[in-house]
MMTF fields as JSON, N, C-alpha, C and O atoms, coordinates in Angstrom:
{
  "mmtfVersion": "1.0.0",
  "mmtfProducer": "UNKNOWN",
  "numBonds": 267,
  "numAtoms": 268,
  "numGroups": 67,
  "numChains": 1,
  "numModels": 1,
  "chainsPerModel": [1],
  "groupsPerChain": [67],
  "chainIdList": ["A"],
  "bondAtomList": [4, 2, 8, 6, 12, 10, 16, 14, 20, 18, 24, 22, 28, 26, 32, 30, 36, 34, 40, 38, 44, 42, 48, 46, 52, 50, 56, 54, 60, 58, 64, 62, 68, 66, 72, 70, 76, 74, 80, 78, 84, 82, 88, 86, 92, 90, 96, 94, 100, 98, 104, 102, 108, 106, 112, 110, 116, 114, 120, 118, 124, 122, 128, 126, 132, 130, 136, 134, 140, 138, 144, 142, 148, 146, 152, 150, 156, 154, 160, 158, 164, 162, 168, 166, 172, 170, 176, 174, 180, 178, 184, 182, 188, 186, 192, 190, 196, 194, 200, 198, 204, 202, 208, 206, 212, 210, 216, 214, 220, 218, 224, 222, 228, 226, 232, 230, 236, 234, 240, 238, 244, 242, 248, 246, 252, 250, 256, 254, 260, 258, 264, 262],
  "bondOrderList": [1, 1, 1, 1, 1, 1, 1, 1, 1, 1, 1, 1, 1, 1, 1, 1, 1, 1, 1, 1, 1, 1, 1, 1, 1, 1, 1, 1, 1, 1, 1, 1, 1, 1, 1, 1, 1, 1, 1, 1, 1, 1, 1, 1, 1, 1, 1, 1, 1, 1, 1, 1, 1, 1, 1, 1, 1, 1, 1, 1, 1, 1, 1, 1, 1, 1],
  "groupList": [{"groupName": "UNK", "atomNameList": ["N", "CA", "C", "O"], "elementList": ["N", "C", "C", "O"], "formalChargeList": [0, 0, 0, 0], "bondAtomList": [1, 0, 2, 1, 3, 2], "bondOrderList": [1, 1, 2], "singleLetterCode": "X", "chemCompType": "L-PEPTIDE LINKING"}],
  "groupTypeList": [0, 0, 0, 0, 0, 0, 0, 0, 0, 0, 0, 0, 0, 0, 0, 0, 0, 0, 0, 0, 0, 0, 0, 0, 0, 0, 0, 0, 0, 0, 0, 0, 0, 0, 0, 0, 0, 0, 0, 0, 0, 0, 0, 0, 0, 0, 0, 0, 0, 0, 0, 0, 0, 0, 0, 0, 0, 0, 0, 0, 0, 0, 0, 0, 0, 0, 0],
  "groupIdList": [1, 2, 3, 4, 5, 6, 7, 8, 9, 10, 11, 12, 13, 14, 15, 16, 17, 18, 19, 20, 21, 22, 23, 24, 25, 26, 27, 28, 29, 30, 31, 32, 33, 34, 35, 36, 37, 38, 39, 40, 41, 42, 43, 44, 45, 46, 47, 48, 49, 50, 51, 52, 53, 54, 55, 56, 57, 58, 59, 60, 61, 62, 63, 64, 65, 66, 67],
  "secStructList": [7, 7, 3, 3, 3, 3, 3, 3, 3, 7, 2, 2, 2, 2, 2, 2, 2, 2, 2, 2, 2, 2, 2, 6, 6, 7, 7, 3, 3, 3, 3, 1, 6, 6, 6, 6, 4, 4, 4, 6, 7, 4, 4, 4, 1, 7, 3, 3, 3, 3, 3, 3, 4, 4, 4, 2, 2, 2, 2, 2, 2, 2, 2, 2, 2, 2, 7],
  "xCoordList": [8.195, 8.823, 10.256, 11.022, 10.597, 11.94, 12.373, 11.645, 13.545, 14.038, 14.634, 15.332, 14.347, 14.912, 15.458, 15.035, 16.396, 17.023, 16.16, 15.827, 15.805, 15.073, 16.032, 15.719, 17.194, 18.179, 19.354, 19.365, 20.349, 21.531, 21.582, 21.432, 21.794, 21.713, 22.851, 23.463, 23.13, 24.117, 23.516, 22.303, 24.363, 23.967, 22.766, 21.815, 22.807, 21.72, 20.425, 19.354, 20.519, 19.323, 18.661, 17.435, 19.475, 18.939, 18.091, 17.002, 18.576, 17.839, 16.601, 15.598, 16.674, 15.48, 14.435, 13.252, 14.87, 13.955, 13.323, 12.129, 14.103, 13.554, 12.456, 11.416, 12.677, 11.65, 10.394, 9.281, 10.571, 9.414, 8.646, 7.418, 9.38, 8.731, 7.964, 6.819, 8.587, 7.925, 6.706, 5.744, 6.739, 5.559, 4.393, 3.235, 4.718, 3.688, 3.321, 2.557, 3.867, 3.548, 4.396, 4.041, 5.511, 6.401, 7.656, 8.473, 7.823, 9.045, 10.269, 10.227, 11.336, 12.557, 13.761, 13.672, 14.883, 16.099, 17.293, 17.28, 18.318, 19.541, 20.593, 20.835, 21.219, 22.355, 23.596, 23.516, 24.712, 26.031, 26.234, 27.199, 25.362, 25.47, 26.686, 27.154, 27.195, 28.356, 29.636, 30.65, 29.595, 30.754, 31.91, 31.733, 33.051, 34.3, 34.252, 34.959, 33.433, 33.354, 34.686, 35.016, 35.447, 36.716, 37.76, 38.566, 37.757, 38.769, 38.242, 38.967, 37.008, 36.462, 35.882, 35.473, 35.834, 35.329, 33.846, 33.324, 33.165, 31.766, 30.858, 29.81, 31.223, 30.381, 30.448, 29.602, 31.442, 31.602, 30.97, 30.864, 30.554, 29.987, 28.469, 27.882, 27.819, 26.363, 25.696, 26.195, 24.57, 23.765, 22.629, 21.93, 22.453, 21.349, 20.097, 20.119, 19.021, 17.73, 16.962, 16.733, 16.568, 15.915, 14.46, 14.156, 13.571, 12.161, 11.687, 12.376, 10.521, 9.92, 9.549, 9.129, 9.706, 9.407, 7.955, 7.663, 7.051, 5.642, 5.432, 4.434, 6.346, 6.232, 7.06, 7.038, 7.789, 8.743, 8.079, 8.571, 7.003, 6.349, 5.886, 6.084, 5.271, 4.811, 5.998, 5.936, 7.065, 8.253, 8.892, 9.323, 8.959, 9.503, 8.666, 9.21, 7.358, 6.474, 6.732, 6.671, 7.016, 7.322, 8.638, 8.744, 9.647, 10.949, 10.796, 11.357, 10.053, 9.853, 9.102, 9.426, 8.105, 7.32, 8.095, 7.788, 9.094, 9.879, 10.96, 11.516, 11.262, 12.357, 11.949, 12.754],
  "yCoordList": [21.17, 21.215, 20.732, 21.217, 19.78, 19.234, 19.05, 18.455, 19.552, 19.401, 18.02, 17.497, 17.441, 16.151, 16.276, 17.13, 15.412, 15.45, 14.73, 13.557, 15.439, 14.841, 14.088, 13.003, 14.668, 14.03, 14.957, 16.105, 14.439, 15.214, 15.312, 14.321, 16.525, 16.808, 17.733, 18.38, 17.79, 18.784, 20.16, 20.308, 21.14, 22.502, 23.016, 23.539, 22.871, 23.377, 22.602, 23.198, 21.278, 20.467, 20.791, 20.842, 21.01, 21.309, 22.573, 22.601, 23.61, 24.862, 24.799, 25.458, 24.021, 23.797, 23.034, 23.375, 22.007, 21.212, 22.054, 21.924, 22.902, 23.772, 24.662, 24.851, 25.202, 26.015, 25.213, 25.703, 23.995, 23.122, 22.808, 22.889, 22.451, 22.135, 23.34, 23.212, 24.495, 25.696, 26.069, 26.628, 25.761, 26.023, 25.109, 25.409, 23.994, 23.06, 23.328, 22.571, 24.408, 24.759, 24.063, 24.052, 23.484, 22.79, 23.636, 23.74, 24.235, 25.009, 24.085, 22.982, 24.529, 23.738, 24.662, 25.851, 24.092, 24.877, 24.022, 22.799, 24.686, 24.001, 24.132, 25.229, 23.027, 23.03, 22.66, 21.86, 23.222, 22.923, 23.529, 23.182, 24.418, 24.992, 25.871, 26.036, 26.429, 27.317, 26.676, 27.356, 25.393, 24.704, 24.736, 24.439, 25.086, 25.117, 26.032, 25.793, 27.068, 27.983, 28.722, 29.125, 28.893, 29.603, 28.901, 29.555, 27.568, 26.843, 26.314, 25.631, 26.617, 26.251, 24.858, 24.444, 24.115, 22.741, 22.627, 21.518, 23.754, 23.713, 22.986, 22.482, 22.919, 22.214, 20.702, 19.986, 20.208, 18.767, 18.262, 17.053, 19.169, 18.789, 18.794, 19.819, 17.662, 17.614, 18.583, 18.837, 19.116, 20.018, 19.201, 18.474, 19.327, 18.631, 19.503, 20.677, 18.916, 19.603, 19.116, 17.92, 20.087, 19.785, 20.26, 21.332, 19.445, 19.797, 19.455, 18.751, 19.951, 19.597, 18.119, 17.598, 17.451, 16.019, 15.71, 14.629, 16.639, 16.44, 16.493, 15.972, 17.106, 17.249, 16.227, 16.209, 15.378, 14.489, 13.556, 13.431, 12.916, 11.967, 12.66, 12.143, 13.827, 14.562, 15.035, 15.001, 15.47, 15.92, 14.764, 14.938, 13.596, 12.412, 12.059, 11.68, 12.178, 11.879, 12.853, 12.461, 14.101, 15.089, 14.745, 14.821, 14.365, 13.998, 12.773, 12.732, 11.787, 10.572, 10.863, 10.31, 11.722, 12.07, 12.923, 12.918, 13.652, 14.524, 13.756, 14.26, 12.553, 11.785, 11.176, 10.502],
  "zCoordList": [36.504, 35.191, 35.321, 36.153, 34.491, 34.48, 33.03, 32.235, 32.686, 31.321, 31.124, 31.992, 29.969, 29.579, 28.164, 27.386, 27.857, 26.527, 25.508, 25.676, 24.458, 23.338, 22.433, 21.943, 22.217, 21.367, 21.115, 21.559, 20.391, 20.03, 18.506, 17.791, 18.043, 16.62, 16.225, 17.075, 14.927, 14.518, 14.748, 14.901, 14.768, 15.146, 14.348, 14.928, 13.044, 12.201, 12.408, 12.526, 12.453, 12.672, 14.006, 14.102, 15.032, 16.361, 16.332, 16.905, 15.677, 15.667, 14.766, 15.038, 13.715, 12.881, 13.688, 13.66, 14.401, 15.218, 16.327, 16.597, 16.959, 18.006, 17.428, 18.058, 16.248, 15.597, 15.318, 15.51, 14.869, 14.584, 15.864, 15.899, 16.909, 18.182, 18.712, 19.146, 18.678, 19.181, 18.349, 18.875, 17.043, 16.212, 16.59, 16.299, 17.24, 17.716, 19.178, 19.778, 19.75, 21.123, 22.178, 23.356, 21.76, 22.693, 22.89, 21.976, 24.051, 24.301, 24.278, 24.825, 23.657, 23.568, 23.642, 23.339, 24.049, 24.191, 23.758, 23.895, 23.236, 22.819, 23.903, 24.407, 24.264, 25.177, 24.374, 23.441, 24.722, 24.142, 22.765, 22.084, 22.338, 21.007, 20.804, 19.677, 21.868, 21.751, 22.287, 22.446, 22.561, 23.092, 22.097, 20.915, 22.568, 21.796, 20.578, 19.599, 20.625, 19.495, 19.291, 18.176, 20.386, 20.313, 19.472, 18.81, 19.488, 18.718, 17.39, 16.666, 17.067, 15.761, 15.664, 14.579, 16.767, 16.686, 17.021, 17.139, 17.176, 17.6, 16.618, 17.02, 15.365, 14.39, 14.552, 14.016, 15.284, 15.473, 16.762, 16.967, 17.625, 18.918, 18.805, 18.458, 19.094, 18.998, 19.96, 21.056, 19.536, 20.347, 20.949, 20.243, 22.258, 22.924, 22.85, 23.219, 22.372, 22.36, 23.582, 23.764, 24.419, 25.682, 25.647, 25.123, 26.215, 26.33, 27.737, 28.476, 28.103, 29.386, 29.356, 28.323, 30.485, 30.513, 30.153, 29.642, 30.412, 30.04, 28.524, 28.026, 27.791, 26.331, 25.558, 24.328, 26.278, 25.61, 24.593, 23.471, 24.95, 24.031, 22.76, 21.66, 22.904, 21.723, 20.881, 19.652, 21.524, 20.795, 20.039, 18.899, 20.65, 19.964, 18.746, 17.708, 18.859, 17.734, 16.582, 15.416, 16.896, 15.863, 15.187, 13.963, 15.973, 15.397, 14.509, 13.414, 14.959, 14.169, 12.882, 11.831, 12.961, 11.782, 10.783, 9.591, 11.262, 10.374, 9.631, 8.655, 10.076, 9.457, 8.134, 7.491]
}
């Protein structure tokens, strides 16, 4: 198992996408979601959504279909 980056999204989109992926049976995690929360700039820093490399193709298809 190796984590790979699915994409970078704003904070809210990232967490919505993680919920969607998990509802399809694809475990996902957000990286950088709490970056710079102390100075208030966390809403400007993209959140990386990470998935297992074996799930990447299916996760990309979900992102493409949701657009």
